[in-house]
Every structure is written in structure tokens, then in C-alpha cells.
C-alpha positions as CSV (number, residue, x, y, z in Angstrom):
1,K,75.0,16.3,-86.6
2,K,73.0,13.6,-88.3
3,I,74.3,10.0,-88.0
4,F,73.3,7.2,-90.3
5,L,73.8,3.5,-89.5
6,A,73.6,0.6,-91.9
7,P,73.6,-2.6,-89.8
8,A,74.3,-6.1,-91.2
9,M,74.3,-9.3,-89.3
10,N,73.0,-12.9,-89.1
11,V,69.2,-13.0,-89.1
12,Q,69.1,-14.6,-85.6
13,M,71.3,-11.8,-84.2
14,W,69.2,-9.1,-85.9
15,L,65.9,-10.5,-84.6
16,H,67.2,-11.1,-81.0
17,A,65.2,-9.2,-78.4
18,S,68.3,-7.6,-76.9
19,N,69.5,-6.3,-80.3
20,Q,66.1,-5.0,-81.2
21,E,66.0,-3.2,-77.8
22,N,69.3,-1.6,-78.6
23,I,68.2,-0.6,-82.1
24,N,65.2,1.2,-80.6
25,K,67.5,3.0,-78.2
26,L,69.6,4.2,-81.1
27,K,66.5,5.4,-82.9
28,N,65.3,7.3,-79.8
29,F,68.8,8.9,-79.6
30,G,68.2,10.3,-83.1
31,Y,70.2,7.9,-85.2
32,N,68.9,7.0,-88.7
33,I,68.9,3.3,-89.4
34,I,69.2,2.2,-93.0
35,G,68.1,-1.4,-93.6
36,P,68.9,-4.2,-93.1
37,E,67.4,-6.0,-96.1
38,I,65.9,-9.5,-96.5
39,G,68.0,-11.9,-98.6
40,D,70.8,-14.4,-98.7
41,M,73.7,-13.9,-96.3
42,A,77.4,-14.8,-96.3
43,C,76.8,-17.3,-93.5
44,G,74.4,-19.3,-95.8
45,E,71.2,-18.3,-94.0
46,Y,68.3,-16.3,-95.5
47,G,66.3,-13.6,-93.8
48,E,66.4,-10.1,-92.5
49,G,69.9,-8.9,-91.7
50,K,71.5,-8.4,-95.1
51,M,73.3,-5.1,-95.5
52,T,71.6,-2.6,-97.8
53,E,73.4,-2.2,-101.1
54,P,76.0,0.7,-101.0
55,E,74.2,2.4,-103.9
56,N,70.9,2.4,-102.0
57,I,72.6,3.7,-98.9
58,F,74.1,6.5,-101.0
59,N,70.6,7.3,-102.5
60,Y,69.0,7.3,-99.0
61,I,71.5,9.8,-97.7
62,N,71.4,11.9,-100.9
63,E,67.6,12.0,-100.6
64,Y,67.9,13.2,-97.0
65,F,70.0,16.2,-98.1
66,R,67.7,16.9,-101.1
67,H,64.9,17.0,-98.6
68,L,66.7,19.6,-96.5
69,E,67.2,21.7,-99.6
70,R,63.5,21.5,-100.5
71,N,62.6,22.7,-97.1
72,N,65.2,25.5,-97.0
73,G,63.3,28.8,-97.1
74,F,60.2,27.4,-95.5
75,K,59.2,28.9,-92.1
76,A,57.7,27.1,-89.2
77,L,56.2,28.3,-85.9
78,V,55.8,26.1,-82.9
79,T,54.1,27.0,-79.5
80,A,55.0,24.9,-76.5
81,G,54.6,24.6,-72.7
82,P,51.9,25.9,-70.4
83,T,50.8,29.5,-69.8
84,H,50.6,31.3,-66.4
85,E,47.5,33.3,-65.8
86,Y,48.2,35.4,-62.7
87,I,45.8,35.9,-59.8
88,D,48.2,38.3,-58.0
89,P,51.9,38.9,-58.3
90,V,52.8,35.5,-56.8
91,R,50.0,33.1,-57.7
92,F,48.8,31.9,-61.0
93,I,46.5,29.4,-62.8
94,S,48.4,26.9,-65.0
95,N,48.7,23.2,-65.9
96,K,51.2,20.3,-65.9
97,S,52.6,20.7,-69.4
98,S,56.4,20.4,-69.5
99,G,56.7,21.6,-73.1
100,K,58.9,18.6,-74.1
101,Q,56.8,17.5,-77.1
102,G,56.7,21.0,-78.6
103,Y,60.4,21.5,-78.1
104,E,61.1,18.2,-79.8
105,I,58.8,19.2,-82.8
106,A,60.7,22.5,-83.1
107,K,64.0,20.6,-83.1
108,S,62.8,18.1,-85.7
109,L,61.5,20.9,-88.0
110,K,64.9,22.7,-87.7
111,N,66.7,19.5,-88.4
112,N,64.6,19.1,-91.6
113,G,65.6,22.4,-92.9
114,F,62.8,24.7,-91.7
115,T,63.6,28.2,-90.3
116,T,61.9,27.6,-87.0
117,T,60.6,29.9,-84.3
118,L,59.5,28.4,-80.9
119,I,57.2,30.4,-78.7
120,S,57.5,28.9,-75.2
121,G,55.5,29.3,-72.0
122,P,57.4,28.8,-68.7
123,T,59.4,25.6,-68.8
124,N,62.7,24.1,-67.4
125,L,63.9,23.2,-70.9
126,D,67.1,24.4,-72.5
127,P,67.0,26.4,-75.7
128,I,67.6,24.5,-79.0
129,D,70.5,25.5,-81.1
130,G,69.4,27.0,-84.4
131,V,65.8,27.6,-83.2
132,N,64.6,31.2,-82.5
133,L,63.2,31.0,-79.0
134,I,60.6,33.5,-77.7
135,K,59.7,33.2,-74.1
136,V,56.3,34.3,-72.8
137,N,54.1,33.8,-69.7
138,S,50.5,34.4,-70.4
139,A,48.1,33.3,-73.2
140,Q,47.8,37.0,-74.3
141,E,51.6,37.3,-74.7
142,M,51.7,34.0,-76.7
143,F,48.9,35.2,-78.9
144,R,50.6,38.6,-79.6
145,K,54.0,37.0,-80.3
146,S,52.4,34.4,-82.6
147,L,50.7,37.1,-84.7
148,Q,54.1,38.9,-84.9
149,C,55.7,35.8,-86.3
150,L,53.3,35.4,-89.2
151,P,53.4,34.7,-92.1
152,V,54.8,31.1,-91.8
153,D,54.3,28.0,-93.9
154,V,53.7,25.6,-91.0
155,A,52.3,26.4,-87.5
156,V,52.2,23.7,-84.8
157,F,50.2,24.8,-81.7
158,S,51.3,22.3,-79.1
159,A,51.2,24.7,-76.1
160,A,48.7,23.9,-73.4
161,V,47.2,27.3,-73.2
162,A,45.1,28.1,-70.2
163,D,41.4,28.3,-71.3
164,Y,40.6,30.9,-68.7
165,K,42.3,33.9,-67.0
166,V,41.4,35.9,-63.9
167,K,39.2,38.8,-64.9
168,N,40.6,41.2,-62.3
169,K,44.2,40.4,-61.4
170,E,45.2,41.9,-58.0
171,K,48.2,44.3,-57.9
172,E,49.2,43.2,-54.4
173,K,49.5,39.8,-52.9
174,I,46.2,38.6,-51.6
175,K,46.2,37.9,-47.9
176,K,44.9,34.7,-46.5
177,K,41.2,34.5,-46.1
178,E,38.7,31.8,-45.1
179,N,37.1,31.9,-48.5
180,M,37.9,33.6,-51.8
181,D,36.0,33.8,-55.1
182,L,37.7,34.2,-58.4
183,T,35.9,35.5,-61.5
184,L,37.4,33.9,-64.6
185,E,36.9,34.9,-68.3
186,K,37.8,33.0,-71.5
187,N,41.3,33.4,-72.9
188,V,42.0,34.2,-76.5
189,D,41.8,31.1,-78.7
190,I,45.1,31.3,-80.5
191,L,44.6,28.2,-82.7
192,K,41.2,29.2,-83.8
193,H,42.1,32.8,-84.5
194,I,45.2,32.0,-86.6
195,S,43.5,29.1,-88.4
196,N,40.7,31.4,-89.5
197,H,43.0,34.3,-90.4
198,N,42.3,34.6,-94.2
199,S,45.3,36.7,-95.2
200,L,48.0,35.3,-92.9
201,R,46.8,31.7,-92.3
202,P,49.7,29.2,-92.6
203,K,49.5,26.6,-95.3
204,L,49.5,23.9,-92.6
205,V,47.9,24.5,-89.2
206,V,48.3,21.7,-86.6
207,G,46.5,21.8,-83.3
208,F,47.0,19.6,-80.2
209,A,44.3,18.0,-78.0
210,A,45.0,16.8,-74.5
211,E,42.1,14.6,-73.6
212,T,41.0,12.4,-70.7
213,N,38.0,10.7,-72.3
214,E,36.3,10.3,-75.7
215,L,39.6,11.1,-77.5
216,R,38.3,10.6,-81.1
217,K,35.0,12.4,-80.6
218,N,36.6,15.4,-78.9
219,S,39.5,15.6,-81.4
220,L,37.2,15.6,-84.4
221,K,35.0,18.2,-82.8
222,K,38.1,20.4,-82.2
223,L,39.4,19.8,-85.8
224,S,36.1,21.1,-87.2
225,E,35.6,24.0,-84.8
226,K,39.1,25.3,-85.0
227,N,39.3,24.9,-88.8
228,C,42.8,23.4,-88.6
229,D,44.3,20.8,-90.9
230,W,45.5,18.3,-88.3
231,I,44.7,17.6,-84.7
232,I,47.3,15.6,-82.7
233,A,45.7,14.1,-79.6
234,N,46.9,12.2,-76.6
235,D,45.4,10.7,-73.5
236,V,46.8,12.8,-70.6
237,S,45.0,10.6,-68.0
238,N,47.7,8.0,-68.7
239,S,50.6,8.9,-66.5
240,E,53.0,6.9,-68.7
241,I,52.6,9.4,-71.6
242,G,51.9,13.1,-72.0
243,F,52.5,15.7,-69.3
244,N,56.0,15.5,-67.8
245,S,56.7,12.1,-69.4
246,E,59.6,11.4,-71.8
247,F,57.2,9.2,-73.8
248,N,54.0,9.9,-75.7
249,K,51.4,8.1,-77.8
250,V,49.3,10.1,-80.2
251,S,46.5,10.0,-82.7
252,I,46.6,12.3,-85.7
253,F,43.2,13.3,-87.1
254,Y,43.2,14.7,-90.6
255,K,40.7,17.0,-92.4
256,N,39.0,14.0,-94.1
257,K,38.4,12.5,-90.5
258,S,40.9,9.7,-91.1
259,E,43.1,8.7,-88.1
260,E,46.7,7.7,-87.8
261,I,48.0,6.3,-84.6
262,I,51.7,6.7,-83.5
263,P,52.4,4.1,-80.8
264,K,54.2,4.8,-77.5
265,M,57.7,6.0,-78.0
266,K,60.0,8.8,-76.9
267,K,58.8,12.3,-77.6
268,S,61.8,12.9,-79.8
269,S,60.7,9.9,-82.0
270,I,57.1,11.1,-82.0
271,A,58.3,14.5,-83.3
272,K,60.2,12.8,-86.2
273,E,57.1,10.9,-87.1
274,I,55.0,14.0,-87.1
275,V,57.5,16.1,-89.2
């Protein structure tokens, strides 16, 4: 359930570092904070800490429910996690994606009234109540399931899909050798295919870019080449954010090449900012 808090206190109490730290914790837990306002206080001081007027609190919560009603009937598709491209029955090519950011985006979309489907590669994450979860292993499976879920209004492709797969997967476990050569071939580009699908293209297509260098340049290139509406990029070379971290920091690049930066915060909070 959604919880709204309307704090009110002396300006010095409100601005105190320990209080601000606790407010941020509450936000990261999913609480909605209304106010406080700047004005005269009962203690005689002036500043930030005055309780928001009851009528404005009512209007804020009422607008939240109206927002849910407006989104009711809209469909969203989210992909998350890595893919496994098998070499033989026990070995595969993959990456370090945990799927956490994609799961949080799916949860946020659901909480905002969207009928949400989450297509997930292999992760250790729990299913989300109210979200239709489809589990897959390979990029080809994710591609097939994504097509089956169309049409949708919004599609967020946050999965870290393997760019390559093994051309000839072995049916039996490969025995240990001194050397072994693998022939790889390009995987299907799910984002590019769906973003250019004239009849079933979602109204909003969002791609993700996990970069280690030249984040802006590479993200704008991907935005253009994939024909998507947004690219959400993060620097995965920073161990404090991105893969396997509870935190993230992202840049959103829009069609007009403008950029919006969301500072480091928990992935749940990043998801709320995105949605």
C-alpha cells in the first residue's frame, strides 16, 4: 500500500543532517513526502518546516489517485536481467546484470496503474505482486516473448542482452582441452527490431545503455541507431552503481538530444523518477 507523510517541525530540526538522512531513507523505502512548506511557524521562527495546508494535502493525494485512473488500461512491457547463451549444456556466456533496476521499474509502473508484464532473464529476484512475470534464458527466447506481448503502450528494455551467441552449441558437455575456439554470431537486437516495428511499435520505447566510457557519445549514437524515444545510460565501470548494486546514477537522453541526470540513489527511487 502507498503511504503518504506530511512532516511539520521547526526549521532547524527539519534541516538537521540526521533528519534529512532519515527523510531520504523513508523516500528510498517508498514513502511519499508531502511538504513541508516555507513560512511562519508556531514557534515564532520562519523557514522550511511548516506543515502543508490540509486542503493541499488532500489535493496531492487526490491527484495521485486520478493519476492511477488515467493510467488504468495502459499496458507496459519491461525486460530485465541478463541472458544466458549456452556453449554446451552446462556452460554459457552472460554478464553481471542482477535485474534489480528493471524489476524496480516494473514495480513502479504497476504502482502507477499500468498493466505490466516483466520478461526476465535468469535472476535471484522475487516475483512482484501484480506484475505478470515471464522467465526466459536466452536472447532469442526474450525476443520471442517480447513480440508475443505486443501491442503495449510503453516498452522499457532494461535487460542486459548478450550481444553474441555461440554459433554451434554443443549437445554434450565439452571435455577439457588445452585450447578451444568458439565461433560467435550476433544475437537478435530486440530493442532495434521492436522500435522499428511499424504496426506494433509501442508509443514510448525506452532503451538502456551500460557504458564504461564516452557515455554521452555512445548513448546518443544508440538513441539514433535504435530509433527509440529515450536512452537511459549508466556508467557500469563504477562499482558503487549499476550491476549488482542497490544504487544507480543515470542519464536520460531524449529524442531532441537533451540530457537529464538523475543523481545517485537507490534503484527503487531511480525507477520512480523514470516512471
